[in-house]
Structures are given as structure tokens and as C-alpha cells.
C-alpha positions as CSV (number, residue, x, y, z in Angstrom):
1,D,-46.7,4.3,27.5
2,V,-46.8,7.4,25.8
3,I,-46.9,7.6,21.8
4,L,-46.0,11.3,20.0
5,L,-47.9,11.3,16.8
6,S,-47.8,13.9,13.7
7,D,-48.2,14.4,10.0
8,D,-46.0,12.3,8.2
9,G,-46.3,15.2,5.6
10,S,-48.1,12.5,2.8
11,N,-51.7,12.9,4.3
12,G,-50.9,10.0,6.9
13,V,-49.7,9.8,10.7
14,T,-46.5,8.5,12.3
15,A,-45.2,8.2,15.3
16,Y,-42.2,10.9,16.3
17,I,-42.0,9.8,20.1
18,T,-42.3,6.5,22.4
19,L,-42.2,6.6,25.8
20,D,-42.3,2.8,27.2
21,G,-42.9,2.2,30.3
22,S,-42.5,-1.9,29.7
23,V,-39.1,-1.3,28.7
24,G,-37.8,1.6,31.0
25,Y,-36.7,4.1,27.7
26,T,-37.8,6.5,25.2
27,T,-37.5,6.2,21.6
28,V,-37.2,8.4,18.9
29,H,-38.9,7.6,16.0
30,R,-37.9,10.5,13.6
31,Q,-34.8,13.0,13.3
32,M,-34.1,14.8,16.0
33,R,-32.5,18.5,14.8
34,M,-31.6,20.8,18.2
35,L,-30.9,24.7,16.7
36,D,-28.2,26.8,16.7
37,S,-27.1,27.0,20.5
38,Q,-28.5,24.8,21.8
39,K,-27.3,21.9,23.9
40,F,-27.8,18.1,24.3
41,Q,-26.9,17.3,27.6
42,M,-26.8,14.4,29.6
43,G,-25.8,13.4,33.7
44,T,-28.5,14.6,35.6
45,S,-26.2,18.7,35.9
46,G,-25.7,18.4,33.0
47,D,-21.8,17.4,32.8
48,F,-22.0,16.2,29.3
49,E,-22.7,18.2,26.3
50,M,-22.8,18.2,22.4
51,Y,-23.9,21.6,20.3
52,H,-23.6,23.4,17.5
53,D,-23.0,27.3,17.9
54,G,-23.5,28.0,14.1
55,T,-20.0,27.6,13.0
56,D,-17.8,25.1,15.4
57,N,-19.1,21.9,17.0
58,H,-18.7,20.9,20.6
59,I,-18.3,18.2,22.9
60,D,-18.0,19.3,26.4
61,V,-17.1,17.2,29.9
62,D,-16.9,19.3,32.7
63,T,-16.2,16.1,35.2
64,G,-14.3,12.8,34.8
65,D,-12.9,11.7,31.5
66,L,-14.1,11.1,28.0
67,T,-13.9,7.3,27.0
68,I,-14.1,6.8,23.3
69,Y,-15.1,3.0,23.0
70,Q,-14.4,0.8,20.1
71,K,-16.1,-2.4,21.7
72,H,-17.0,-4.1,18.2
73,S,-13.6,-6.0,18.4
74,D,-10.7,-5.2,15.8
75,S,-12.8,-2.6,14.8
76,D,-10.7,0.8,14.1
77,I,-10.9,4.2,15.1
78,I,-11.5,6.7,12.1
79,F,-10.9,10.6,12.2
80,K,-12.2,11.8,9.1
81,G,-12.2,15.5,8.0
82,N,-12.9,17.4,4.5
83,D,-8.9,18.4,2.9
84,G,-9.8,21.1,0.8
85,G,-13.1,19.4,-0.5
86,S,-11.6,15.7,-0.6
87,T,-11.7,13.2,2.2
88,I,-9.0,13.0,4.4
89,T,-8.8,10.1,6.8
90,A,-6.2,11.6,9.2
91,L,-5.7,9.1,11.5
92,T,-6.4,5.6,12.4
93,L,-6.3,3.3,15.4
94,D,-6.2,-0.2,14.5
95,M,-7.2,-2.2,17.6
96,S,-6.5,-5.4,15.8
97,A,-2.7,-3.9,16.1
98,G,-3.0,-3.2,19.1
99,G,-4.1,0.9,18.5
100,S,-1.2,1.5,16.7
101,A,-1.7,5.1,15.2
102,T,-1.3,5.7,11.2
103,F,-1.1,9.6,11.0
104,A,-2.0,10.6,7.2
105,G,0.6,13.6,7.4
106,D,3.4,14.5,10.3
107,V,3.2,14.1,13.5
108,I,3.6,16.7,15.6
109,I,4.8,16.7,19.6
110,D,4.8,20.0,20.7
111,K,6.0,20.7,24.6
112,D,6.7,24.7,25.8
113,S,7.6,25.5,21.9
114,A,10.3,22.5,21.6
115,R,8.7,20.1,18.6
116,L,9.8,16.4,17.9
117,V,8.2,16.1,13.6
118,L,8.3,13.2,12.2
119,Q,8.2,13.7,8.4
120,D,7.7,11.9,5.2
121,T,8.2,14.1,2.2
122,G,8.9,13.0,-1.6
123,T,7.8,9.6,-3.4
124,G,9.9,7.2,-5.4
125,N,13.2,7.9,-5.8
126,A,13.0,11.2,-3.7
127,L,11.1,9.6,-0.6
128,N,12.8,11.2,2.8
129,Q,12.0,10.5,5.9
130,W,13.1,12.0,9.1
131,V,13.0,12.8,12.9
132,S,13.4,16.4,13.4
133,Y,14.0,18.4,16.8
134,R,13.4,22.0,16.8
135,D,13.6,25.1,19.0
136,S,10.6,27.2,20.1
137,A,11.8,29.5,16.7
138,G,11.2,26.7,14.7
139,T,14.9,26.2,13.4
140,E,15.8,22.8,12.6
141,R,18.1,22.0,15.2
142,A,18.6,17.8,14.4
143,Y,17.2,15.4,13.0
144,L,18.0,11.6,12.0
145,G,16.4,9.9,8.9
146,Y,17.4,8.7,5.7
147,G,16.7,9.5,1.6
148,S,17.9,10.8,-1.2
149,T,17.7,9.9,-4.8
150,S,18.7,6.9,-3.9
151,N,16.8,5.8,-0.7
152,S,20.8,4.8,0.5
153,V,22.1,7.8,2.3
154,F,21.1,7.5,6.6
155,Y,21.2,10.9,8.0
156,V,22.1,11.5,11.5
157,V,22.4,16.0,11.7
158,N,23.3,17.5,14.5
159,N,23.4,22.1,14.1
160,L,23.6,22.4,17.5
161,S,27.2,20.9,18.0
162,D,28.9,17.8,18.0
163,L,27.3,14.9,17.2
164,K,27.5,12.2,19.9
165,F,26.8,8.8,20.5
166,Y,25.9,7.1,23.7
167,A,26.0,3.5,24.5
168,G,25.1,2.1,28.1
169,G,25.5,5.9,29.2
170,V,29.2,4.8,28.3
171,L,30.4,7.7,25.4
172,N,31.7,6.1,22.3
173,T,32.1,8.5,19.6
174,T,31.9,12.4,19.6
175,M,32.0,13.7,15.9
176,A,33.0,17.4,15.2
177,G,32.6,19.6,12.3
């Protein structure tokens, strides 16, 4: 074994790194700090990298998939962030519910500048929840949702033209404005 020892800051000596041939791995006993833009690389060709460039943090993968695997049974995967000084949970993937995703804010699905937006606004008697389709200019063209002061109104709105309802591939009703 090879043990790298150094002063521990209080007139003692402590192990910082141990190369342990009997178990076949290296143990780091103290914090390890990489300077800005110095990459921690894994893989024979350095295919996986993590680093901080002085401003942003990066995880770069040059080959294969990036898999995040929560091995502990029924424990969630949680994404947190800082929103104006407050810690928020932006996204929770609930493993005990088959990976159900719970977002703290609106969910926006953006494909070729057209958007599907799931929104939840207001509180109490002014609660409004809807799914809206917005064109590439961001103009809301249609939505499905409910809300009002009594939360008793269900809306189906098409701002483009006639509203049509289909069932089993057959047009059942057309409503014109």
C-alpha cells in the first residue's frame, strides 16, 4: 500500500490518499478540489468529464448514454435550484409511483417553435389550470382547462376556427363561432 500523509493543520499527520493494493482501489480521505476548468475525467479515453469553468458547471459525455440510476428502493430523484434566494424543488421523479414526474412550475413542451404548455395559475377560488397550444410566435391558439371564481367552468377553446369533436375517427360535433 502507498499512503500519502500530510500535516493536518493542528501539528498532526493524517492520511490524504491511500493506494490500497489489497482491495484494488484508491481511497481519498480528505476533500479533493479541482481548480476552474480542470476536468475530472473517467473512462480510458476520458469520455466522461465533470468540471467547473469559473461560471458554470458541466457534465460532458462523449460516448453512450448518460444514465442516472436511483438504486435505493422507492427513493426519488429530485432536482433543486435557487429561485431568487429561495431553494425550490423544480422536479421530482417519484420512483414509488413508477417514475411519475412532478414539476413545481409550468411544463412547456417545445417542438419546432410550437408549444404545448401545461399551466396552473392562481390560488383558492381563482384557480385556473389548463393545457394550451401556442404557435411559433407564442400566441395561444387553443386551450383546454377549467377555472373561474367558483372553479366550476370547463373550457374548450379554439382561437383558430371551428371547434370540432371526434370520437372513433368520426366527427361528432362542430361548433362555429
